[in-house]
N, C-alpha and C positions, 0 to 999 in steps of 0.2 A: 882757242878762239877769242880773238881780241875785239872784232867789230860786231856791231848789231847784225849786219848782213850775214856774217859767218855763222853766227848763233842761230839766226832764223833759218838759214838753209839746213842746219843740222836738226833743228827742233820741229819744223813743219812736217816732215815725214814721220818723226817720232810720235807727234801728237795725233796725226791723222791716218797713219798707215798708207799714205799716198805719196808717191815720189813727185818732186817739184815739177818735172816735165809732164806729168800726167794731168796736171790742172790746166783748165782752159784760160783764155785771155779775160773772160768775164766771169763774175762770181755772184752767186746768191748766198747769203748767209742767213741762218736762222737759228732758233732755239729748240727746234723740235725734230726728233728723229722721223716722225711720219712725214715730214716734208721731203726729206731725203729718200725714203722708201717709196713715196708717191712719184717723185722725179725719176727714180730708177725704173719703176714700172712703166712710166710713160715712154721712156727712151730705150728700154730694154738694156740697161747698163748695170754694172756691178756696184754694189755699196761696199765701200772700202773703210777700213778703220773700226770694224766691229770689235768691241773689247778695248778700244783706245778712247781717250777723252773726247775726240771729235770723230764724226763719220762724214764721208764724202761720196759723191758720185759726179761723174763727168760724162756728157754725151758726145756725139760725133760732131756737133756743131761748135765745140769749143766753149761750152758753158758748163761751169761746175757749181755745185751746191755743197755747203758745209754746215753741219749742225755743231755749233761751238758751245752749246750749253747755255746756262742761265746767268744773268748778272753782268754788271759793268766790268768786273775784272776779266771775265772770260771773253767779253767783247773786245777789250783792249788787247788781250792776248792774241786773238785771231787777226786783228787789224795790224798787230806788230809782226806776226809770223808771215803775213802775206807779202811783206817787203821782199821775201825770198823769191816770190813769183812775179812781183810787180804787175798786178793786173791792170787792165784798162779801165775797169769799173767794178764796183761792189755795191749791190743792193741788198739791204737788210730787210727781210721779211719777218716781222715780228708781230705780236699781239699787244694790245694796250687796253687800259681801262678808259672809258669815256667820262670826262669830267663835266660836260655841259649837257643841257637838255636837248640841244640840237644834234647830239650824237646818239646813234642807236646801235644795238647789236648788229653786226655784220657790215657797218659802215667802214669805209676805208679812210684813213688819214694819211695825207702826204704832208709831212711836217715841213713848215717854213723855217723852223729853228727848234732847238731844244734847250731848256733851262738845265743848267749843270748842277742838279742836286746830288749827283753821284759823287763818291769820293775818289774816284780813279782818275778822272780826266785832269785833275789838278796836277798830276805828276807829269803831265805832257805839256800843258800850256797854262799860262797865268789865268786866273779867274776872269780877267777882263776880255779874253778872247771869246768871241761868241761861238756857239756850236751850230754850224750851218751845213746844209747839204750842198752838193755840187749842183748848181742851178740847172745846167744844161741836161744833167741826167734826170733830175726831177721833171723837167719840161717834157722829156721824152716818155717818162712813165705816166705822166698826166694824159698824154695823147693816147696811150694804150687803155687806160681806165675809161676814158671817154668812148673809145671804140667799142667797148663792151657794154656801153649804155647803163652804167651803174653810177650811183652817187658816191661822191667822196667829199672829204672836208680838207681843208688847209688850216693851219694854225700852229701855235707853239705847243710842244709837249713837255712835260716835266719828267726828268729822269731821276730816280731815286735809287739808293742802296737798299731801302727797306722793302721787304716783301710782305710783311704782315703789318699793315697800317690802318686797315679799314675800320678798326674799332676806335681809332685815335681822333676825337672830335677837334682837338687843338690843331692837329696836322691838317685836317680837312678844312678848317677855316682858313689856314695858311694857303692851301691850294686854291680856295675860292678867291682869295685876294690876288693871286697870281694871274688868274684869268686864262690858265692853260686849258687846251681842249682835250688833252689826254695825258695819261701817265703811264710809264714804263720803266724798265730797269737798264736799257742798253742804248737808246738812240743817241743821247748826248755823247756818250763814250765812243760810239762808232764815228760819229762826226768829228770829234776832236782828234782821236787818234788817226783817223783817216787823213785829216788835214795836216797833222804833224808829220805823217809818212808820205804825204803828197799822193795819196791814193784817192782817185775820184770816187765818191761815195753818196749814198742816198739811203732812204728808208721808206717802205710802204707798210703801214700799220693796220691791222685788222682789229676793230673794236670787239673785244671778246667778253667784256663785262662793264657794268656801270656802278662802280664801287662807292659812290658818294651816298647811295641809298642802301638800306639794309637788304632789300629784296634783290638788289642788283649785284651783290657780292658773288664772285665766282664760286661755283661749286663743281664737284665732279660731273654732275648731271648737266649743268648749264654749259660747261666746257665741251662736253660731248656733242651737244646740240650745235654750238657754234662750229665745231670742227666738222661735222657731217654737212652743214648748210653752206659754209663759206670758205673753207680752206682750199678746196679744189680751184676755186676762181682766184683766190689770193695767189696761189702758186702759179697758175696759168698766166696771169698778168705779169708776174715777175719773169717767168720764162720768155714771154713774148718780148718784153721790153729789153731784157739783157741779151736776147738773141739777135735782135734786129738793130740795136743802137749802134753797133760798130759799122753797119752798112748804110743806115739811114739817118743816124743822129749826128748832131754837131759834135765837134771835138770837145771833149769834156775834161781836159787837163785842168786841175785845181791848183792854181798858183798860190804861193805864199804871199803875204801882205808885202 
């Protein structure tokens, strides 16, 4: 195997337990197995890849969902492997920490950009290249959020490799200087690797914790509360957006500079 495409075609089924032609034209990607199981329950379809690094499900409408795991290296891996399928669009459904007082638990964030604090994206594009979503995809997702009559925020999110930083006051002072609205571990990577591979991409983030204050740091109990109250709507908006964008949305080809 000499080319990236040859390798991706061999590895995508190996990582997911799913054959390339079993994936749909549109994709939801996420960090959480319960998103995949909920998707499978909604559409009465099979969850594949149990015991593999990534699990998937695909409905009859040509929409797939993939749990790729946590962190920027895994985000880059799935966005690389998806060149084997060359999807029409990919939407990341992730959770993030809210960094501003204007963000509350359960709010949705539709990022306008992501700061590349991750260490992975530099292997794909120079640091000067901004991490941006595909505008037309986000425009369509925004319409779906509004249709559900729920609040959402836009702004820049910060993507970091660090999972455990909430104790670090120096790092928190740095985040305040940046003025970012949220923090996560994958968005900038999804945007940059999607751009590098010419895959139209976006992210819809759910605020799951408020890590800048001690009482807002995520715990097992608080995460269960967020999951029970907000995850179903998060998934539903993603499903609606990526199901209908092929029929009703503008062409979302993401050209290189």
